[in-house]
ZADOMI-746825 format. One line per 4 residues: their letters; for each residue x, y, z of N, C-alpha, C, O. Coordinates in pm, 1 decimal, always signed. Example, Ala and Ser with C-alpha at 12.3 -4.5 7.8 and 13.67 -1.06 7.14 Angstrom:
as> +1319.0,-569.0,+780.0,+1230.0,-450.0,+780.0,+1320.0,-330.0,+780.0,+1423.6,-331.9,+846.5  +1285.0,-225.0,+708.0,+1367.0,-106.0,+714.0,+1290.0,+3.0,+787.0,+1340.9,+113.8,+803.9
END
This chain:
mwwr> +10866.7,-3887.4,+11241.9,+10753.6,-3805.9,+11202.2,+10631.7,-3893.6,+11176.2,+10644.9,-4013.7,+11152.7  +10515.0,-3834.1,+11180.4,+10390.9,-3909.9,+11168.2,+10377.3,-3979.8,+11034.0,+10318.3,-4087.6,+11026.7  +10431.4,-3919.7,+10925.9,+10415.9,-3983.8,+10795.3,+10503.9,-4107.8,+10782.8,+10469.1,-4200.7,+10709.9  +10615.5,-4110.7,+10851.5,+10699.7,-4230.3,+10848.7,+10633.5,-4345.1,+10922.1,+10650.5,-4461.4,+10885.7
rrlv> +10559.7,-4312.8,+11023.4,+10490.3,-4413.7,+11102.9,+10356.3,-4453.8,+11042.5,+10289.2,-4544.4,+11092.0  +10318.7,-4386.2,+10936.5,+10192.3,-4414.1,+10868.2,+10073.2,-4400.2,+10964.9,+9986.0,-4486.9,+10970.4  +10071.6,-4290.7,+11039.8,+9964.8,-4266.8,+11135.9,+9843.8,-4201.8,+11071.7,+9734.9,-4201.8,+11129.1  +9862.5,-4146.7,+10953.4,+9752.8,-4082.1,+10881.0,+9740.4,-4149.0,+10745.5,+9840.2,-4173.6,+10677.8
ergg> +9616.4,-4178.5,+10706.1,+9591.0,-4239.4,+10575.5,+9517.0,-4139.6,+10487.6,+9434.4,-4061.7,+10535.1  +9548.4,-4143.5,+10359.0,+9484.6,-4053.8,+10263.5,+9393.2,-4134.7,+10173.1,+9429.5,-4243.1,+10127.5  +9276.0,-4082.2,+10147.9,+9182.0,-4145.9,+10056.1,+9131.9,-4044.3,+9955.7,+9125.8,-3924.9,+9984.8  +9096.5,-4091.4,+9838.5,+9046.5,-4001.3,+9734.4,+9159.2,-3929.6,+9663.8,+9276.9,-3951.0,+9692.8
erra> +9120.6,-3842.7,+9569.0,+9219.3,-3769.6,+9490.4,+9177.6,-3623.6,+9477.0,+9059.4,-3589.7,+9482.5  +9276.3,-3540.1,+9459.7,+9259.4,-3396.4,+9436.5,+9163.7,-3333.3,+9536.9,+9187.7,-3340.3,+9657.5  +9056.5,-3272.1,+9489.6,+8964.2,-3202.3,+9579.4,+8886.9,-3298.5,+9668.9,+8834.1,-3258.0,+9772.4  +8880.0,-3423.6,+9630.4,+8807.1,-3522.7,+9710.6,+8898.3,-3592.4,+9812.1,+8856.5,-3688.2,+9877.1
tryr> +9021.4,-3545.1,+9825.8,+9115.9,-3607.2,+9918.8,+9067.8,-3588.5,+10061.2,+9031.2,-3478.5,+10102.6  +9068.4,-3698.0,+10135.4,+9029.8,-3697.0,+10276.4,+9138.7,-3768.6,+10355.0,+9200.8,-3862.7,+10305.8  +9160.8,-3723.4,+10476.1,+9260.5,-3783.3,+10563.1,+9193.1,-3838.8,+10687.4,+9094.9,-3783.2,+10736.7  +9247.3,-3949.2,+10737.2,+9193.9,-4006.6,+10860.6,+9309.2,-4071.0,+10937.1,+9413.3,-4102.8,+10879.7
lsds> +9289.1,-4089.5,+11066.9,+9389.9,-4158.7,+11146.5,+9391.5,-4305.1,+11106.6,+9286.2,-4367.1,+11091.4  +9509.4,-4359.8,+11089.9,+9521.7,-4500.3,+11050.1,+9492.8,-4591.4,+11168.7,+9486.7,-4546.5,+11283.2  +9475.1,-4719.7,+11139.6,+9451.9,-4816.8,+11246.1,+9572.0,-4827.0,+11339.2,+9556.5,-4858.8,+11457.1  +9691.3,-4800.4,+11287.5,+9811.2,-4810.3,+11370.4,+9826.8,-4691.2,+11464.7,+9909.5,-4695.2,+11555.8
yall> +9749.3,-4586.6,+11444.2,+9760.4,-4467.5,+11529.2,+9741.0,-4502.1,+11676.4,+9818.1,-4456.9,+11761.2  +9640.8,-4580.3,+11707.2,+9611.1,-4614.0,+11846.7,+9728.0,-4684.8,+11914.0,+9744.9,-4674.5,+12035.5  +9808.3,-4755.9,+11836.9,+9922.1,-4828.5,+11893.5,+10049.9,-4747.0,+11897.1,+10131.4,-4764.0,+11987.8  +10068.8,-4658.6,+11799.7,+10199.2,-4596.8,+11781.3,+10208.6,-4448.4,+11816.3,+10319.1,-4394.6,+11822.5
hsvd> +10097.4,-4381.9,+11838.9,+10107.6,-4238.5,+11867.1,+10169.4,-4217.2,+12005.2,+10160.8,-4303.0,+12093.1  +10231.0,-4101.9,+12021.5,+10295.2,-4072.7,+12149.4,+10189.6,-4034.4,+12252.6,+10084.3,-3979.8,+12219.3  +10219.9,-4063.8,+12376.4,+10129.0,-4034.1,+12486.7,+10203.9,-3949.0,+12587.4,+10314.9,-3983.4,+12628.2  +10144.1,-3838.7,+12627.4,+10202.4,-3754.7,+12732.3,+10159.2,-3813.8,+12866.1,+10049.7,-3785.6,+12914.9
vday> +10244.3,-3894.2,+12923.6,+10211.2,-3967.3,+13046.5,+10184.4,-3871.6,+13162.0,+10092.4,-3893.5,+13240.7  +10263.7,-3766.5,+13172.5,+10244.2,-3670.7,+13282.1,+10107.0,-3604.5,+13273.0,+10038.2,-3590.0,+13374.1  +10067.0,-3564.4,+13152.3,+9935.8,-3502.1,+13134.0,+9823.7,-3601.9,+13162.5,+9720.9,-3565.7,+13219.6  +9843.9,-3727.1,+13122.6,+9742.4,-3830.2,+13146.0,+9718.2,-3848.8,+13296.1,+9603.8,-3850.2,+13341.5
fare> +9827.1,-3863.0,+13372.4,+9810.8,-3888.5,+13515.5,+9781.4,-3762.1,+13595.6,+9745.2,-3770.8,+13712.9  +9796.4,-3644.4,+13533.8,+9760.0,-3520.2,+13601.3,+9607.9,-3507.2,+13611.9,+9557.3,-3437.2,+13699.6  +9535.8,-3574.3,+13523.1,+9389.0,-3570.7,+13527.8,+9337.4,-3667.4,+13634.2,+9402.7,-3766.0,+13668.5  +9221.6,-3637.0,+13683.7,+9154.3,-3728.2,+13776.6,+9112.7,-3853.4,+13698.3,+9082.7,-3843.3,+13579.3
pder> +9110.3,-3970.0,+13761.8,+9074.1,-4093.2,+13690.3,+8942.2,-4084.4,+13613.6,+8930.6,-4141.2,+13505.1  +8844.1,-4015.1,+13667.6,+8714.6,-4004.7,+13599.4,+8721.0,-3916.2,+13475.1,+8633.0,-3924.5,+13389.5  +8823.1,-3832.2,+13463.7,+8836.2,-3740.9,+13350.9,+8920.5,-3799.0,+13237.5,+8923.9,-3742.6,+13128.2  +8987.8,-3909.8,+13262.2,+9076.9,-3967.7,+13162.1,+8998.5,-4037.9,+13052.2,+8895.8,-4100.9,+13077.4
aiqp> +9048.8,-4025.8,+12930.1,+8987.4,-4095.1,+12817.0,+9043.1,-4236.7,+12813.7,+9158.9,-4258.9,+12778.1  +8959.3,-4331.1,+12851.2,+9003.9,-4470.4,+12855.3,+8907.9,-4557.5,+12776.0,+8794.6,-4518.7,+12747.7  +8955.7,-4675.1,+12741.4,+8869.5,-4773.3,+12676.5,+8805.9,-4857.7,+12786.7,+8876.9,-4907.1,+12874.3  +8675.9,-4875.2,+12784.2,+8608.9,-4946.6,+12894.3,+8638.9,-5096.6,+12896.6,+8630.5,-5159.3,+13002.2
tfnf> +8673.8,-5154.7,+12781.7,+8701.2,-5298.7,+12776.4,+8822.4,-5323.8,+12688.2,+8866.7,-5235.2,+12615.2  +8875.3,-5444.8,+12695.4,+8988.0,-5481.9,+12611.0,+8941.0,-5490.3,+12466.2,+8830.9,-5538.0,+12438.5  +9024.6,-5443.7,+12374.6,+8992.1,-5443.6,+12232.6,+9038.6,-5575.4,+12169.8,+9153.0,-5585.1,+12125.4  +8953.1,-5674.9,+12165.7,+8989.2,-5804.6,+12108.9,+9010.5,-5795.9,+11957.7,+9083.2,-5877.3,+11900.8
ellr> +8948.5,-5699.1,+11893.3,+8967.8,-5678.3,+11749.3,+9113.6,-5645.3,+11720.0,+9165.2,-5677.5,+11612.9  +9178.6,-5581.8,+11814.6,+9318.6,-5546.0,+11798.5,+9403.5,-5669.4,+11767.6,+9486.0,-5665.9,+11676.3  +9384.5,-5777.2,+11841.4,+9463.1,-5898.5,+11822.6,+9421.2,-5977.1,+11698.4,+9506.1,-6028.6,+11625.6  +9293.7,-5985.9,+11675.2,+9243.6,-6069.1,+11564.8,+9253.7,-6003.1,+11428.9,+9285.2,-6069.4,+11330.0
eqlp> +9227.6,-5874.4,+11422.4,+9214.3,-5808.6,+11293.1,+9319.4,-5700.8,+11265.7,+9369.5,-5691.0,+11153.7  +9352.8,-5620.8,+11365.1,+9439.9,-5506.9,+11338.7,+9588.2,-5542.2,+11340.2,+9659.5,-5508.6,+11245.6  +9636.4,-5608.5,+11444.1,+9779.9,-5637.8,+11453.3,+9834.7,-5715.9,+11334.0,+9943.5,-5683.6,+11286.4  +9764.1,-5817.1,+11283.9,+9820.3,-5890.2,+11169.5,+9837.7,-5804.7,+11043.5,+9917.5,-5839.7,+10956.6
tlql> +9765.9,-5695.4,+11032.4,+9773.4,-5613.9,+10911.0,+9855.6,-5487.0,+10927.6,+9883.5,-5418.8,+10829.0  +9894.6,-5454.2,+11049.4,+9967.6,-5330.1,+11072.7,+10114.7,-5344.3,+11038.6,+10174.4,-5450.0,+11058.9  +10171.6,-5239.3,+10987.5,+10314.9,-5234.5,+10963.9,+10373.5,-5151.4,+11078.5,+10371.4,-5028.4,+11075.2  +10425.8,-5221.5,+11180.1,+10472.0,-5154.5,+11300.4,+10606.2,-5085.3,+11283.2,+10637.8,-4992.9,+11358.1
ftda> +10685.9,-5128.4,+11185.5,+10817.5,-5070.9,+11164.2,+10822.8,-5000.0,+11029.4,+10757.9,-5040.8,+10933.1  +10901.6,-4893.3,+11025.0,+10925.5,-4827.7,+10896.8,+11017.4,-4917.9,+10814.8,+11075.2,-5012.7,+10868.0  +11030.7,-4888.9,+10687.0,+11119.1,-4969.6,+10602.1,+11262.8,-4964.5,+10652.9,+11332.7,-5065.8,+10652.4  +11306.9,-4846.8,+10696.6,+11443.4,-4832.4,+10748.1,+11462.6,-4914.7,+10875.8,+11566.2,-4978.8,+10893.4
ereq> +11363.2,-4912.9,+10964.4,+11372.4,-4991.6,+11087.7,+11374.0,-5141.0,+11056.8,+11447.7,-5217.7,+11118.8  +11292.7,-5180.3,+10961.4,+11287.6,-5322.2,+10922.9,+11421.3,-5367.8,+10864.8,+11467.3,-5478.2,+10894.0  +11483.8,-5283.3,+10782.7,+11615.4,-5315.2,+10727.8,+11718.8,-5326.4,+10839.1,+11803.5,-5415.8,+10837.3  +11711.6,-5235.1,+10936.2,+11805.9,-5238.5,+11047.8,+11786.5,-5365.8,+11130.9,+11884.4,-5429.8,+11169.3
ltal> +11663.3,-5402.2,+11158.3,+11636.6,-5524.9,+11233.7,+11684.1,-5648.7,+11158.5,+11738.3,-5741.3,+11218.8  +11664.2,-5650.3,+11029.1,+11708.9,-5763.2,+10947.5,+11861.1,-5774.2,+10952.0,+11915.0,-5884.3,+10963.2  +11931.2,-5660.0,+10943.2,+12077.6,-5660.0,+10949.7,+12125.7,-5706.4,+11087.1,+12221.9,-5782.6,+11096.7  +12060.0,-5661.5,+11192.0,+12097.5,-5703.7,+11326.8,+12075.4,-5853.4,+11346.2,+12156.8,-5921.1,+11409.0
qaty> +11966.9,-5903.8,+11292.8,+11939.0,-6045.9,+11304.7,+12043.0,-6128.1,+11227.3,+12084.4,-6234.5,+11273.2  +12084.8,-6079.3,+11111.0,+12188.2,-6148.2,+11033.4,+12320.0,-6149.9,+11110.3,+12390.7,-6250.6,+11110.4  +12353.0,-6038.8,+11175.7,+12474.7,-6033.2,+11257.5,+12465.9,-6132.7,+11372.0,+12562.3,-6203.6,+11400.8  +12351.3,-6138.0,+11436.7,+12331.6,-6232.4,+11547.5,+12350.1,-6376.7,+11499.2,+12420.7,-6455.4,+11562.2
rsnv> +12286.7,-6409.9,+11388.2,+12298.0,-6546.8,+11335.9,+12442.1,-6581.1,+11299.8,+12488.1,-6692.7,+11324.0  +12513.1,-6484.3,+11241.7,+12652.6,-6505.4,+11206.0,+12736.8,-6529.1,+11331.1,+12822.0,-6617.9,+11333.2  +12712.6,-6449.7,+11434.9,+12787.1,-6465.5,+11559.8,+12759.6,-6600.6,+11624.4,+12851.9,-6665.6,+11673.6  +12635.1,-6643.1,+11624.7,+12599.8,-6772.0,+11683.8,+12663.6,-6885.1,+11604.6,+12709.4,-6983.3,+11663.1
aqqd> +12667.1,-6872.6,+11472.7,+12725.2,-6976.7,+11388.1,+12875.3,-6991.0,+11411.3,+12931.0,-7098.9,+11391.1  +12941.4,-6882.8,+11453.7,+13085.6,-6885.7,+11474.8,+13125.3,-6932.0,+11614.4,+13243.9,-6952.0,+11641.0  +13028.9,-6949.3,+11703.8,+13060.3,-6992.7,+11839.6,+13110.1,-7136.8,+11840.1,+13075.1,-7217.6,+11754.1  +13191.3,-7165.3,+11937.9,+13240.1,-7301.5,+11956.3,+13121.0,-7390.2,+11992.1,+13050.4,-7361.8,+12089.0
pnyl> +13097.2,-7497.5,+11915.5,+12982.1,-7583.1,+11942.1,+12986.0,-7648.7,+12080.5,+12883.2,-7695.5,+12129.6  +13102.6,-7652.4,+12142.8,+13112.0,-7708.4,+12278.3,+13038.2,-7622.8,+12380.2,+13001.7,-7671.1,+12487.4  +13016.0,-7494.5,+12346.7,+12945.6,-7405.3,+12437.8,+12796.4,-7399.8,+12409.7,+12721.6,-7332.7,+12480.8  +12754.2,-7469.4,+12307.6,+12611.8,-7473.0,+12274.7,+12551.6,-7604.4,+12320.9,+12619.5,-7707.0,+12317.8
pkgg> +12427.6,-7604.2,+12363.1,+12363.5,-7729.4,+12402.9,+12341.7,-7820.1,+12281.4,+12354.6,-7776.2,+12167.1  +12309.6,-7943.0,+12306.7,+12283.0,-8038.3,+12199.4,+12176.2,-7979.7,+12106.6,+12075.0,-7927.3,+12153.1  +12198.8,-7988.7,+11977.5,+12105.9,-7930.4,+11880.7,+12163.0,-7806.0,+11815.7,+12108.4,-7758.4,+11716.2  +12273.6,-7751.1,+11870.4,+12340.4,-7638.6,+11808.0,+12272.9,-7504.0,+11823.7,+12300.6,-7412.5,+11746.2
raag> +12185.7,-7489.1,+11921.2,+12119.3,-7361.0,+11944.5,+12163.7,-7303.4,+12077.7,+12192.3,-7376.8,+12172.4  +12169.0,-7172.2,+12083.6,+12203.1,-7106.0,+12208.7,+12095.3,-7137.1,+12311.9,+11978.4,-7155.3,+12277.7  +12135.6,-7142.9,+12437.1,+12041.0,-7173.5,+12544.7,+11926.1,-7072.6,+12541.6,+11948.5,-6951.8,+12534.7  +11806.7,-7122.3,+12546.6,+11689.2,-7035.7,+12548.0,+11645.1,-6988.1,+12411.0,+11545.6,-6916.5,+12400.0
hrpe> +11716.9,-7026.3,+12306.2,+11679.0,-6982.0,+12170.9,+11548.7,-7049.5,+12130.3,+11533.5,-7171.0,+12143.2  +11455.2,-6968.9,+12081.3,+11326.1,-7021.5,+12036.9,+11299.3,-6969.8,+11896.8,+11258.6,-6854.7,+11880.8  +11321.5,-7053.2,+11793.4,+11304.6,-7007.2,+11654.8,+11165.9,-6952.6,+11625.7,+11151.4,-6865.2,+11540.2  +11063.6,-7002.0,+11694.6,+10927.5,-6954.7,+11666.3,+10908.2,-6809.5,+11706.2,+10810.3,-6746.5,+11666.3
levf> +11002.1,-6755.2,+11785.6,+10990.6,-6616.0,+11827.0,+11073.4,-6522.2,+11740.2,+11074.1,-6401.4,+11764.3  +11143.2,-6575.0,+11639.7,+11219.8,-6489.7,+11551.0,+11128.0,-6399.5,+11471.1,+11025.8,-6443.9,+11418.9  +11164.1,-6274.5,+11461.9,+11080.5,-6174.9,+11394.6,+11077.9,-6196.7,+11244.2,+10972.5,-6187.3,+11181.2  +11193.3,-6225.7,+11187.2,+11204.6,-6241.1,+11043.6,+11262.7,-6378.8,+11011.3,+11381.1,-6388.8,+10979.1
pd> +11183.6,-6483.3,+11019.1,+11237.3,-6616.7,+10990.7,+11279.1,-6627.8,+10844.9,+11234.8,-6550.8,+10759.7  +11365.5,-6725.5,+10818.3,+11415.1,-6745.0,+10681.9,+11303.0,-6780.6,+10588.2,+11326.2,-6800.7,+10469.0
END
């Protein structure tokens, strides 16, 4: 649901409450691909240029996963690490890491 994804933000209180689309909306909202491509290219709502602000300012502050998804990813990563630790070191390259493993790409480093 949209509230789990934090697609709408609330500001103010009581009668002064206002709602707006969050910064993560542009990244996480669903897109009807069939409806998009059913339109002529000139009729489609597109961005004329790449949004560099997205990389510099928005992505570092966005929470892309819900708390439940983050917990699930953390549990999966722990299972992966446990499985790798139990492997026979003879099957691992020098250094004790699985082939192609890149720690800098881990989502939730220690």
